[in-house]
VOBA-1610 file (N, C-alpha, C; in pm, whole numbers, padded with zeros to 5 digits, always signed):
BEGIN
Met+00085-00121+00000Met+00000+00002-00001Met+00088+00122+00001Thr+00055+00218-00085Thr+00131+00338-00097Thr+00098+00437+00018Ala+00210+00494+00078Ala+00189+00586+00192Ala+00131+00720+00147Phe+00189+00780+00040Phe+00143+00910-00004Phe+00103+00896-00149Phe-00010+00955-00183Phe-00063+00942-00318Phe-00125+01079-00352His-00089+01130-00470His-00148+01253-00518His-00202+01229-00656Pro-00325+01246-00683Pro-00379+01212-00815Pro-00326+01305-00928Asn-00284+01429-00901Asn-00238+01525-01003Asn-00087+01531-01012Ala-00013+01429-00960Ala+00134+01436-00959Ala+00190+01427-01100Gly+00133+01344-01187Gly+00183+01330-01321Gly+00174+01460-01404Pro+00057+01519-01412Pro+00043+01645-01491Pro+00127+01759-01435His+00141+01770-01302His+00222+01878-01247His+00367+01862-01282Arg+00418+01736-01281Arg+00558+01713-01316Arg+00586+01750-01458Ser+00494+01731-01549Ser+00520+01763-01690Ser+00504+01913-01716Ala+00439+01984-01629Ala+00422+02129-01652Ala+00547+02209-01614Val+00633+02155-01526Val+00753+02228-01486Val+00851+02244-01602Pro+00888+02136-01678Pro+00976+02158-01799Pro+00917+02252-01900Gly+00787+02253-01921Gly+00727+02345-02017Gly+00747+02489-01977Ala+00735+02517-01850Ala+00756+02659-01803Ala+00901+02699-01818Cys+00996+02608-01788Cys+01139+02639-01808Cys+01170+02665-01954Leu+01108+02582-02043Leu+01133+02606-02185Leu+01082+02738-02232Ala+00969+02781-02181Ala+00917+02911-02220Ala+01003+03023-02173Ile+01059+03009-02048Ile+01148+03114-02000Ile+01276+03119-02083Val+01336+03010-02123Val+01453+03007-02203Val+01430+03068-02340Cys+01317+03039-02403Cys+01285+03097-02536Cys+01271+03247-02524Thr+01206+03292-02416Thr+01191+03436-02396Thr+01325+03507-02384Ala+01418+03444-02306Ala+01550+03501-02288Ala+01626+03508-02418Leu+01612+03404-02502Leu+01683+03403-02632Leu+01626+03511-02722Ile+01493+03530-02719Ile+01433+03634-02804Ile+01481+03772-02761Val+01487+03796-02631Val+01532+03926-02577Val+01676+03949-02613Ala+01760+03843-02603Ala+01904+03856-02638Ala+01919+03884-02785Ala+01841+03818-02867Ala+01849+03841-03012Ala+01808+03980-03047Ala+01706+04032-02977Ala+01661+04171-03003Ala+01762+04272-02957Ala+01829+04237-02851Ala+01928+04338-02794Ala+02060+04332-02863Arg+02089+04227-02941Arg+02221+04216-03007Arg+02244+04322-03106Pro+02147+04363-03192Pro+02178+04470-03286Pro+02210+04600-03218Asp+02139+04630-03102Asp+02173+04753-03030Asp+02314+04752-02977Glu+02358+04636-02927Glu+02495+04629-02873Glu+02594+04640-02986Thr+02561+04584-03103Thr+02651+04595-03217Thr+02666+04739-03262Leu+02556+04815-03262Leu+02563+04954-03301Leu+02632+05039-03197Ser+02618+05000-03071Ser+02678+05083-02967Ser+02830+05072-02962Asp+02888+04962-03002Asp+03034+04946-02997Asp+03098+04978-03132Ser+03018+05025-03230Ser+03080+05066-03359Ser+03144+05200-03347Val+03265+05211-03395Val+03345+05335-03389Val+03331+05415-03517Gly+03366+05359-03624Gly+03357+05428-03756Gly+03421+05349-03865Val+03416+05405-03989Val+03471+05339-04105Val+03611+05398-04131Ile+03707+05313-04148Ile+03845+05352-04174Ile+03881+05336-04321Asp+03955+05430-04371Asp+03996+05428-04510Asp+04141+05477-04522Gly+04223+05401-04592Gly+04368+05435-04606Gly+04433+05345-04703Glu+04556+05381-04745Glu+04630+05303-04844Glu+04711+05191-04780Ser+04773+05213-04670Ser+04859+05115-04607Ser+04818+05101-04458Val+04707+05031-04435Val+04647+05022-04302Val+04631+04875-04269Ser+04663+04840-04142Ser+04642+04701-04092Ser+04557+04714-03968Val+04444+04637-03969Val+04348+04637-03857Val+04339+04496-03799Thr+04349+04487-03667Thr+04335+04363-03597Thr+04232+04380-03487Gly+04169+04272-03444Gly+04071+04277-03339Gly+03931+04286-03394Pro+03832+04328-03313Pro+03693+04335-03360Pro+03677+04431-03474Met+03615+04388-03582Met+03585+04471-03698Met+03487+04394-03785Ser+03431+04464-03884Ser+03341+04398-03979Ser+03353+04475-04115Leu+03304+04409-04219Leu+03313+04462-04350Leu+03175+04500-04397Glu+03162+04618-04455Glu+03035+04667-04506Glu+03055+04715-04650Val+02952+04705-04730Val+02956+04747-04867Val+02885+04883-04877Val+02962+04984-04917Val+02911+05121-04934Val+02937+05165-05075Asn+02826+05189-05148Asn+02833+05232-05291Asn+02914+05133-05374Gly+02896+05005-05347Gly+02965+04901-05425Gly+03109+04879-05385Gln+03156+04942-05277Gln+03295+04923-05231Gln+03292+04868-05087Ala+03386+04775-05060Ala+03396+04716-04928Ala+03470+04811-04832Lys+03408+04840-04719Lys+03470+04928-04619Lys+03485+04852-04488Thr+03592+04890-04415Thr+03622+04824-04287Thr+03557+04913-04173Leu+03473+04848-04094Leu+03407+04916-03982Leu+03479+04879-03852Leu+03537+04980-03789Leu+03606+04956-03662Leu+03505+04940-03547Arg+03538+04849-03455Arg+03457+04828-03336Arg+03539+04851-03217Ser+03476+04852-03099Ser+03549+04875-02974Ser+03650+04761-02956Gly+03774+04803-02931Gly+03886+04708-02920Gly+03968+04687-03041Ser+03937+04757-03150Ser+04015+04742-03272Ser+04155+04802-03256Asp+04253+04739-03316Asp+04390+04783-03314Asp+04428+04827-03455Val+04470+04951-03470Val+04498+05008-03603Val+04646+05039-03617Arg+04706+05000-03725Arg+04844+05033-03752Arg+04854+05088-03895Val+04899+05213-03903Val+04918+05281-04029Val+05064+05272-04063Lys+05105+05192-04162Lys+05242+05168-04191Lys+05309+05293-04260Ser+05237+05357-04345Ser+05290+05477-04415Ser+05174+05558-04467Gly+05201+05684-04495Gly+05094+05769-04549Gly+04996+05811-04444Thr+04869+05826-04484Thr+04767+05872-04393Thr+04645+05780-04401Ala+04560+05792-04299Ala+04438+05717-04294Ala+04330+05806-04234Arg+04201+05769-04254Arg+04092+05853-04204Arg+03985+05764-04146Ile+03935+05800-04026Ile+03827+05731-03961Ile+03706+05823-03956Asp+03598+05787-04026Asp+03472+05859-04019Asp+03388+05802-03906Leu+03372+05884-03802Leu+03305+05836-03682Leu+03152+05818-03707Ile+03092+05725-03634Ile+02949+05701-03651Ile+02866+05821-03605Glu+02906+05890-03498Glu+02833+06003-03446Glu+02863+06127-03524Gly+02952+06124-03620Gly+02990+06245-03693Gly+03127+06291-03655Gly+03197+06350-03748Gly+03337+06392-03724Gly+03432+06290-03782Gln+03561+06317-03763Gln+03661+06228-03819Gln+03786+06236-03735Ile+03872+06132-03757Ile+04004+06123-03701Ile+04104+06095-03812Ser+04189+06188-03839Ser+04293+06167-03939Ser+04421+06118-03871Ile+04479+06014-03931Ile+04595+05950-03873Ile+04711+05970-03971Cys+04826+06023-03922Cys+04944+06040-04003Cys+05049+05939-03961Gly+05084+05853-04051Gly+05174+05741-04013Gly+05318+05778-04036Pro+05404+05685-03990Pro+05369+05559-03929Pro+05312+05581-03789Ala+05198+05511-03761Ala+05129+05529-03637Ala+05068+05400-03589His+05047+05389-03456His+04985+05273-03396His+04894+05320-03286Leu+04766+05276-03290Leu+04670+05316-03189Leu+04562+05213-03178Ser+04484+05224-03067Ser+04367+05137-03042Ser+04251+05224-03004Val+04128+05175-03040Val+04007+05250-03011Val+03919+05168-02918Leu+03854+05236-02822Leu+03766+05173-02723Leu+03646+05262-02706Lys+03526+05205-02718Lys+03405+05278-02701Lys+03321+05211-02592Ser+03288+05291-02493Ser+03211+05234-02377Ser+03135+05350-02312Gly+03010+05322-02287Gly+02924+05422-02219Gly+02903+05548-02298Gly+02905+05539-02430Gly+02884+05657-02513Gly+03007+05747-02525Ser+03123+05709-02470Ser+03245+05786-02488Ser+03347+05708-02566Leu+03434+05780-02635Leu+03537+05719-02722Leu+03671+05744-02659Thr+03755+05642-02656Thr+03890+05650-02606Thr+03986+05604-02710Val+04089+05680-02738Val+04194+05646-02833Val+04324+05634-02759Ala+04385+05513-02763Ala+04516+05491-02702Ala+04620+05502-02809Leu+04697+05612-02804Leu+04793+05644-02910Leu+04927+05600-02860Asp+04993+05517-02938Asp+05129+05471-02907Asp+05233+05547-02983Thr+05221+05557-03112Thr+05314+05631-03199Thr+05233+05703-03307Gly+05294+05802-03366Gly+05234+05874-03476Gly+05160+05999-03429Thr+05076+06055-03515Thr+05007+06180-03491Thr+04863+06163-03538Ile+04766+06212-03457Ile+04625+06210-03496Ile+04570+06352-03490His+04474+06378-03579His+04404+06506-03584His+04258+06479-03572Val+04192+06528-03464Val+04056+06493-03428Val+03968+06613-03455Phe+03854+06589-03520Phe+03752+06693-03542Phe+03617+06634-03506Ile+03549+06687-03405Ile+03419+06634-03357Ile+03323+06753-03345Glu+03204+06732-03403Glu+03102+06837-03404Glu+03000+06816-03294His+02971+06689-03260His+02864+06656-03165His+02926+06636-03024Asp+02830+06609-02931Asp+02874+06591-02790Asp+02918+06448-02769Leu+03029+06414-02824Leu+03089+06282-02805Leu+03211+06296-02720Pro+03211+06246-02593Pro+03330+06256-02509Pro+03445+06182-02570Leu+03558+06249-02580Leu+03680+06189-02643Leu+03797+06203-02547Asn+03863+06092-02521Asn+03984+06091-02438Asn+04097+06027-02523Ile+04214+06091-02517Ile+04331+06039-02589Ile+04437+06002-02486Tyr+04470+05872-02482Tyr+04565+05824-02385Tyr+04701+05800-02458Thr+04809+05850-02397Thr+04945+05821-02440Thr+05016+05751-02324Pro+05138+05702-02340Pro+05205+05633-02234Pro+05217+05715-02105Gln+05219+05848-02110Gln+05234+05928-01988Gln+05128+06031-01968Ile+05067+06083-02076Ile+04975+06191-02070Ile+04837+06147-02116Gln+04732+06198-02047Gln+04594+06177-02091Gln+04542+06315-02136Ala+04484+06321-02255Ala+04430+06446-02315Ala+04280+06429-02330His+04203+06524-02285His+04060+06525-02293His+04014+06652-02363Thr+03940+06638-02474Thr+03895+06755-02548Thr+03774+06819-02480Val+03776+06953-02473Val+03672+07032-02404Val+03614+07127-02506Ala+03483+07127-02521Ala+03416+07220-02614Ala+03400+07357-02548Val+03413+07462-02625Val+03399+07598-02578Val+03269+07656-02635Gly+03176+07688-02552Gly+03050+07747-02595Gly+02970+07647-02682Gly+02982+07517-02664Gly+02908+07421-02740Gly+02950+07409-02884Gly+03069+07463-02919Gly+03117+07456-03057Gly+03191+07326-03083Pro+03235+07307-03204Pro+03311+07185-03241Pro+03448+07181-03174Arg+03507+07061-03169Arg+03637+07044-03113Arg+03735+06997-03220Asp+03849+07064-03229Asp+03953+07036-03324Asp+04084+07036-03250Ala+04145+06915-03240Ala+04269+06904-03163Ala+04366+06810-03235Leu+04495+06829-03205Leu+04602+06749-03264Leu+04689+06698-03151Val+04715+06568-03151Val+04801+06505-03045Val+04894+06410-03120Gly+05023+06415-03090Gly+05115+06324-03160Gly+05255+06332-03101Phe+05346+06265-03168Phe+05488+06260-03129Phe+05572+06296-03250Asp+05681+06372-03223Asp+05773+06406-03329Asp+05880+06298-03339Ser+05984+06321-03423Ser+06089+06224-03444Ser+06173+06199-03320Ser+06186+06301-03236Ser+06266+06288-03110Ser+06191+06221-02995Gly+06063+06198-03010Gly+05984+06134-02903Gly+05906+06235-02819Ala+05925+06363-02841Ala+05852+06463-02763Ala+05707+06469-02807Met+05619+06495-02713Met+05476+06495-02740Met+05430+06640-02772Cys+05351+06654-02876Cys+05302+06784-02913Cys+05150+06780-02909Val+05089+06886-02855Val+04948+06897-02839Val+04909+07039-02892Arg+04802+07038-02977Arg+04751+07166-03033Arg+04601+07168-03023Ala+04548+07279-02976Ala+04402+07299-02962Ala+04358+07402-03064Asn+04312+07359-03179Asn+04269+07453-03283Asn+04133+07510-03250Arg+04041+07428-03209Arg+03908+07474-03164Arg+03875+07403-03032Gly+03828+07480-02938Gly+03805+07425-02807Gly+03936+07415-02726Ala+03926+07357-02609Ala+04044+07343-02518Ala+04073+07198-02502Val+04194+07170-02445Val+04238+07035-02418Val+04283+07028-02275Gln+04224+06936-02198Gln+04264+06915-02062Gln+04373+06808-02056Leu+04491+06841-02005Leu+04604+06750-01995Leu+04621+06700-01851Glu+04650+06572-01839Glu+04670+06516-01705Glu+04782+06414-01712Gln+04876+06426-01610Gln+04981+06333-01600Gln+04933+06205-01528Gln+04946+06092-01594Gln+04884+05970-01540Gln+04953+05922-01414Leu+05082+05948-01397Leu+05156+05901-01276Leu+05135+05988-01160Thr+05150+06120-01175Thr+05147+06212-01063Thr+05006+06272-01044Gly+04920+06269-01147Gly+04787+06329-01136Gly+04784+06477-01156Lys+04897+06540-01188Lys+04897+06683-01217Lys+04823+06709-01352Asn+04756+06826-01358Asn+04680+06855-01478Asn+04707+07003-01518Ala+04676+07027-01646Ala+04691+07161-01703Ala+04592+07177-01810Leu+04544+07295-01833Leu+04441+07327-01935Leu+04507+07402-02047Leu+04504+07346-02164Leu+04555+07413-02288Leu+04442+07489-02352Pro+04450+07621-02352Pro+04336+07694-02411Pro+04329+07682-02565Gln+04224+07740-02616Gln+04205+07737-02764Gln+04319+07815-02829Ser+04365+07761-02941Ser+04478+07812-03024Ser+04613+07785-02952Gly+04613+07708-02848Gly+04739+07670-02783Gly+04817+07563-02856Asp+04950+07566-02847Asp+05035+07476-02919Asp+05160+07453-02834Val+05175+07336-02774Val+05283+07313-02678Val+05355+07182-02706Phe+05478+07177-02649Phe+05560+07057-02645Phe+05563+07005-02504Ile+05562+06873-02489Ile+05571+06810-02359Ile+05689+06714-02362Phe+05792+06739-02277Phe+05907+06656-02273Phe+05907+06566-02151Asn+05922+06437-02171Asn+05933+06337-02065Asn+05806+06338-01977Gly+05694+06378-02036Gly+05568+06375-01960Gly+05555+06477-01851Gln+05638+06579-01851Gln+05634+06682-01748Gln+05546+06799-01793Leu+05443+06834-01713Leu+05355+06943-01741Leu+05406+07074-01684Glu+05514+07072-01607Glu+05563+07199-01545Glu+05631+07287-01650Asn+05705+07228-01741Asn+05786+07308-01839Asn+05728+07282-01976Leu+05621+07353-02008Leu+05559+07340-02141Leu+05622+07446-02231Arg+05659+07404-02350Arg+05722+07491-02450Arg+05634+07499-02572Ser+05641+07612-02641Ser+05565+07632-02765Ser+05625+07549-02878Ser+05547+07472-02944Ser+05597+07393-03057Ser+05593+07465-03191Ala+05515+07572-03198Ala+05512+07654-03320Ala+05479+07572-03442Gly+05373+07486-03430Gly+05336+07408-03547Gly+05433+07300-03588His+05509+07247-03493His+05611+07146-03530His+05546+07020-03584Cys+05448+06964-03512Cys+05377+06844-03559Cys+05268+06887-03660Ala+05261+06812-03765Ala+05166+06846-03875Ala+05087+06720-03912Cys+04953+06735-03919Cys+04865+06629-03963Cys+04737+06693-04005Glu+04717+06709-04132Glu+04597+06782-04178Glu+04476+06689-04192Leu+04359+06751-04173Leu+04235+06673-04190Leu+04216+06639-04340Gln+04167+06516-04364Gln+04146+06470-04501Gln+04001+06491-04539Ser+03988+06529-04664Ser+03851+06539-04717Ser+03801+06402-04762Ala+03672+06381-04749Ala+03613+06254-04788Ala+03625+06235-04940Lys+03663+06117-04976Lys+03675+06085-05121Lys+03536+06048-05176Glu+03510+06110-05290Glu+03382+06083-05355Glu+03389+05951-05431Thr+03291+05863-05401Thr+03290+05737-05467Thr+03211+05744-05595Pro+03272+05713-05712Pro+03197+05723-05836Pro+03080+05624-05839Pro+02970+05666-05901Pro+02856+05575-05906Pro+02886+05453-05988Pro+02829+05337-05962Pro+02855+05221-06036Pro+02804+05230-06178Gln+02877+05179-06276Gln+02842+05186-06415Gln+02779+05056-06458Val+02670+05066-06533Val+02597+04953-06580Val+02630+04933-06730Gly+02680+04819-06766Gly+02717+04791-06904Gly+02597+04764-06990Gln+02599+04814-07116Gln+02494+04791-07211Gln+02560+04739-07341Leu+02478+04661-07417Leu+02523+04612-07544Leu+02535+04723-07642Ala+02639+04721-07721Ala+02660+04825-07821Ala+02574+04795-07945Thr+02527+04904-08010Thr+02449+04887-08132Thr+02543+04859-08248Val+02488+04828-08362Val+02567+04796-08485Val+02650+04915-08525Glu+02590+05037-08522Glu+02661+05157-08563Glu+02776+05182-08467Glu+02755+05169-08336Glu+02864+05191-08241Glu+02976+05084-08260Ala+02940+04964-08285Ala+03044+04862-08312Ala+03125+04894-08434Arg+03061+04940-08540Arg+03139+04978-08662Arg+03227+05099-08633Lys+03176+05195-08557Lys+03255+05313-08530Lys+03376+05277-08444Gln+03359+05190-08343Gln+03471+05146-08261Gln+03573+05067-08339Gly+03525+04986-08437Gly+03621+04910-08519Gly+03702+05003-08607Ser+03642+05106-08665Ser+03716+05202-08751Ser+03815+05279-08668Glu+03775+05319-08544Glu+03871+05394-08462Glu+03986+05302-08419Ala+03958+05175-08395Ala+04070+05084-08360Ala+04164+05065-08470Arg+04111+05053-08595Arg+04204+05042-08706Arg+04286+05170-08734Ala+04223+05282-08708Ala+04294+05408-08732Ala+04401+05430-08626Ser+04379+05376-08507Ser+04478+05397-08400Ser+04592+05291-08400Lys+04588+05194-08487Lys+04690+05094-08490Lys+04828+05154-08528Pro+04846+05239-08633Pro+04978+05295-08661Pro+05031+05376-08544Thr+04943+05452-08480Thr+04985+05534-08365Thr+05036+05447-08253Ala+04964+05338-08227Ala+05009+05244-08120Ala+05141+05180-08155Ala+05165+05152-08285Ala+05291+05091-08322Ala+05406+05191-08314Ala+05376+05320-08331Ala+05481+05423-08323Ala+05511+05461-08179Glu+05421+05434-08086Glu+05448+05473-07950Glu+05572+05408-07888Pro+05596+05281-07908Pro+05717+05222-07847Pro+05845+05285-07900Ala+05844+05330-08023Ala+05964+05393-08077Ala+05993+05527-08010Leu+05883+05598-07974Leu+05896+05728-07911Leu+05917+05719-07759Ala+05895+05601-07704Ala+05910+05588-07559Ala+06055+05606-07517Thr+06071+05661-07399Thr+06205+05679-07349Thr+06264+05549-07305Glu+06391+05536-07328Glu+06462+05413-07297Glu+06500+05411-07148Glu+06402+05386-07066Glu+06423+05379-06919Glu+06383+05234-06876Pro+06445+05189-06766Pro+06409+05052-06719Pro+06267+05050-06668Val+06201+04937-06691Val+06065+04913-06656Val+06063+04807-06548Tyr+05993+04835-06436Tyr+05987+04745-06322Tyr+05849+04681-06316His+05843+04551-06302His+05720+04475-06287His+05725+04404-06151Val+05617+04416-06075Val+05609+04355-05943Val+05503+04243-05952Phe+05543+04124-05924Phe+05453+04005-05927Phe+05430+03962-05781Met+05304+03964-05743Met+05264+03931-05606Met+05173+03806-05604Pro+05178+03731-05500Pro+05088+03613-05487Pro+04946+03660-05471Pro+04846+03575-05506Pro+04708+03617-05491Pro+04670+03637-05347Leu+04583+03737-05323Leu+04531+03768-05188Leu+04433+03660-05143Ile+04440+03626-05017Ile+04352+03526-04959Ile+04260+03588-04856Tyr+04130+03559-04864Tyr+04033+03609-04769Tyr+03965+03490-04708Asp+03973+03480-04577Asp+03909+03374-04496Asp+03802+03438-04412Ala+03677+03402-04437Ala+03564+03465-04367Ala+03556+03416-04223Lys+03619+03303-04190Lys+03615+03252-04053Lys+03721+03318-03971Ala+03825+03363-04030Ala+03937+03419-03950Ala+03908+03565-03911Lys+03940+03601-03789Lys+03921+03737-03745Lys+04027+03833-03807Val+04147+03780-03823Val+04260+03861-03880Val+04296+03793-04010Gln+04296+03865-04117Gln+04335+03811-04249Gln+04484+03792-04257Pro+04530+03684-04315Pro+04673+03660-04330Pro+04735+03764-04426Glu+04853+03812-04392Glu+04920+03910-04474Glu+05007+03836-04581Val+05043+03912-04683Val+05120+03857-04793Val+05264+03837-04746Asp+05323+03725-04774Asp+05465+03700-04736Asp+05552+03780-04832Pro+05634+03872-04776Pro+05721+03953-04864Pro+05818+03870-04944Arg+05850+03751-04898Arg+05945+03665-04970Arg+05887+03611-05100Met+05752+03619-05116Met+05690+03572-05235Met+05671+03679-05343Ile+05711+03801-05306Ile+05702+03912-05408Ile+05829+03915-05491Val+05807+03925-05621Val+05917+03918-05719Val+05913+04049-05794Val+06027+04117-05801Val+06044+04241-05875Val+06133+04212-05997Val+06083+04239-06115Val+06156+04213-06241Val+06187+04347-06305Arg+06312+04367-06340Arg+06361+04490-06400Arg+06393+04456-06547Arg+06324+04525-06637Arg+06346+04505-06779Arg+06411+04627-06844Val+06517+04601-06917Val+06590+04709-06986Val+06623+04659-07124Arg+06650+04751-07212Arg+06690+04717-07348Arg+06839+04748-07363Val+06915+04644-07393Val+07057+04651-07405Val+07090+04721-07539Arg+07171+04826-07531Arg+07210+04892-07656Arg+07315+04813-07730Pro+07302+04801-07859Pro+07402+04719-07936Pro+07533+04795-07946Thr+07639+04716-07969Thr+07771+04777-07983Thr+07778+04849-08115Leu+07842+04971-08112Leu+07852+05051-08230Leu+07958+04992-08328Ile+07919+04964-08446Ile+08008+04908-08549Ile+08011+04996-08670Phe+08129+05043-08702Phe+08143+05129-08822Phe+08179+05041-08944Gln+08110+05065-09049Gln+08138+04997-09176Gln+08177+05094-09279Gly+08284+05062-09358Gly+08336+05152-09460Gly+08487+05169-09447Arg+08542+05266-09511Arg+08684+05290-09512Arg+08715+05427-09453Val+08813+05426-09368Val+08854+05549-09298Val+08976+05606-09375Glu+08965+05725-09423Glu+09075+05787-09500Glu+09133+05900-09419Gly+09265+05911-09426Gly+09336+06024-09358Gly+09350+06143-09447Ile+09429+06240-09403Ile+09454+06360-09484Ile+09554+06325-09595Ala+09515+06364-09719Ala+09600+06337-09834Ala+09730+06418-09827Val+09847+06355-09847Val+09975+06422-09844Val+10028+06427-09985Ala+10062+06548-10035Ala+10111+06561-10174Ala+10252+06504-10182Ala+10275+06420-10277Ala+10404+06360-10298Ala+10494+06452-10381Val+10620+06477-10337Val+10711+06565-10409Val+10797+06482-10509Thr+10785+06508-10634Thr+10859+06434-10735Thr+10990+06508-10767Pro+11105+06451-10745Pro+11232+06521-10777Pro+11244+06547-10926Thr+11290+06670-10958Thr+11308+06706-11103Thr+11447+06659-11150Gln+11451+06599-11263Gln+11575+06552-11317Gln+11642+06656-11411Pro+11771+06680-11405Pro+11837+06780-11493Pro+11828+06737-11637Pro+11809+06830-11727Pro+11798+06792-11869Pro+11932+06737-11920Ala+11920+06657-12013Ala+12039+06597-12074Ala+12123+06703-12144Pro+12257+06683-12153Pro+12343+06785-12215Pro+12308+06811-12362Ala+12272+06713-12435Ala+12242+06731-12572Ala+12115+06809-12590Ala+12013+06776-12500Ala+11887+06849-12507Ala+11902+06994-12471Ala+11995+07019-12370Ala+12020+07158-12329Ala+12090+07240-12440Ala+12178+07174-12508Ala+12249+07243-12615Ala+12156+07273-12734Asn+12068+07179-12759Asn+11973+07202-12868Asn+11876+07314-12830Ala+11840+07316-12695Ala+11745+07419-12660Ala+11812+07556-12660Ala+11949+07563-12639Ala+12019+07694-12641Ala+12037+07744-12781Lys+12060+07660-12871Lys+12083+07702-13011Lys+11952+07740-13075Pro+11950+07855-13150Pro+11829+07888-13226Pro+11815+07800-13348Ala+11695+07795-13391Ala+11672+07713-13508Ala+11751+07769-13627Ala+11816+07681-13693Ala+11897+07721-13813Ala+11808+07763-13926Pro+11849+07865-13994Pro+11765+07914-14106Pro+11751+07808-14215Ala+11646+07825-14286Ala+11621+07725-14393Ala+11737+07724-14498Ser+11790+07847-14535Ser+11898+07852-14635Ser+12015+07930-14575Asp+12134+07875-14585Asp+12253+07935-14524Asp+12352+07973-14639Ser+12299+08068-14726Ser+12385+08114-14838Ser+12465+08231-14795Phe+12556+08271-14883Phe+12646+08383-14852Phe+12571+08513-14850Val+12466+08530-14936Val+12389+08651-14940Val+12313+08670-14810Asn+12259+08561-14765Asn+12183+08571-14636Asn+12274+08603-14522Arg+12392+08553-14520Arg+12482+08580-14411Arg+12526+08725-14414Val+12548+08781-14533Val+12580+08925-14544Val+12465+09010-14497Arg+12346+08966-14536Arg+12227+09046-14494Arg+12212+09042-14341Asn+12229+08932-14285Asn+12220+08922-14141Asn+12327+09005-14071Phe+12449+09010-14129Phe+12552+09086-14066Phe+12519+09234-14076Val+12465+09277-14188Val+12431+09421-14204Val+12317+09459-14103His+12226+09368-14093His+12116+09393-13996His+12163+09405-13852Lys+12262+09332-13819Lys+12316+09341-13684Lys+12391+09470-13664Leu+12456+09522-13768Leu+12529+09649-13753Leu+12430+09763-13753Trp+12337+09768-13846Trp+12239+09878-13848Trp+12098+09817-13845Pro+12048+09793-13736Pro+11918+09729-13725Pro+11806+09815-13779Ser+11821+09951-13771Ser+11709+10037-13818Ser+11709+10065-13968Ser+11809+10020-14037Ser+11820+10049-14178Ser+11718+09971-14259Ser+11672+09857-14199Ser+11574+09780-14270Ser+11437+09815-14228
//
């Protein structure tokens, strides 16, 4: 015989798992609904640059047909050379002048930039709290009269820190000692060894200009060419063939460099994309070797006149040349006449 018996024990036992399942489903639905808000809250902005490496939380978005990198809280940015630009979600921008290394952190509606090397130029129009951390100094931008904030923080080649307040003020604080100083609007100072006691004017030593947003050309839609357009293109191509053949002859004889790189690899599962191995990059230098100059023909020098020695005339020839020609008739009358002529030449 059973000591305790309850007629509704079976139905009550099956109702408990059903209630737990309903609670779990509700929690999953609430978490799924809250996930987009959390994703938007930790988004920092879109970064654009020529030589930029991003690690940590990030995502790719397609804007006007182009893939853009969206930085999230905890992203680590390294600008190897040149400049980069971060368009903030709340409005404004951060220009980075490389080589630079920094990290971004967004929490509680405020943005924190941890700057290790390089120079950044910040421009913010809205009420977005911004703190810039360096190894020794913390800089906090302060709006004046509710206006925009424009500040520059960076390091020069010697390692000295330069701070400039173009619009608004910048609150400086030494992280180790807690000492602080307020840099007014239009202030420009140097900070050596993290000491706020001896601030010097930098006179625009650090430079990092704000970048204008690049306009993305609208996507082009291809259309089939008509018969007339095809004929016109064919005639233009035939007319341009002699010009194309003459271009290599007019080209300057300079070396041509070709860079062959391995194909880029994109892994959707990996958080950090693998970089290209520099050892796989091949640089080919092409030049045209000039042929050796070869002269063909005969080389003639200056003609020298040869002196021919004159031979003395023979004695017989000289005697004949000295004697006058003998008269045709050598009679006695002629000899008398010649003698008379010699004596009186005018008589005849």
